[in-house]
Each structure stands twice: as C-alpha cells, then as structure tokens.
C-alpha positions, 0 to 999 in steps of 0.5 A: 248820419242815417242808417240805409234802409233795408227791404225784403227782397221780391220774389223775383230778386230772391229767385235771382240771388239763389240762381247766382248762389248756385251758379257760383257754387256750382262753377266752383265745383265743376271748375275742379273737374278740368276740362269736363267740368268747364264743358259742363259749366259752358253747356248749362250756360249755353241751355240758359242763354237759349232758354232766355233768348227763345223767351225774349222771341229769337226763333232761331236760338235753339236751332243754332245750338243745334247746329252747333253740337251737330258739327261738334258731333260730327267732327268727333264721331268719326 
C-alpha cells in the first residue's frame, strides 16, 4: 500500500484555509453571545457575499444589501 503524497498548500489554498479557521473561531465566539452575536455573524456573511458577487460582476448586490438595511432601520427607528 502506498502512502498518500502531501504537498504544500498554494498561497490561495492557505488563505482559504486560514479564512475558514478564522470564521469557525469567530462563529464559536459570537454564537455564545446570543441574538446579537448571531446578527453579527450574518452581517459578516452578508458583506462577504456582497464583495464576492460584486467582484464577479453582480452590479446590484450592494444596492440590494443597502435596500435591506434601509428597510430594517426604517422599521426599527420609529
């Protein structure tokens, strides 16, 4: 039986790995903070998705997020 060959991670793989590790640590920490921590997790995820989609050419993603936040603020600012 042969041993699996391991290779060093590429720069992109290492970055993705580190981002996943950080996200998991942050999720565990914020998850213990109740609804506020959960909201902060979703806010982080929303910005991440918006950045990725905008970089891929989605011209409406930031406007959609802004509209969602506007609706929330208007609802709870009264």
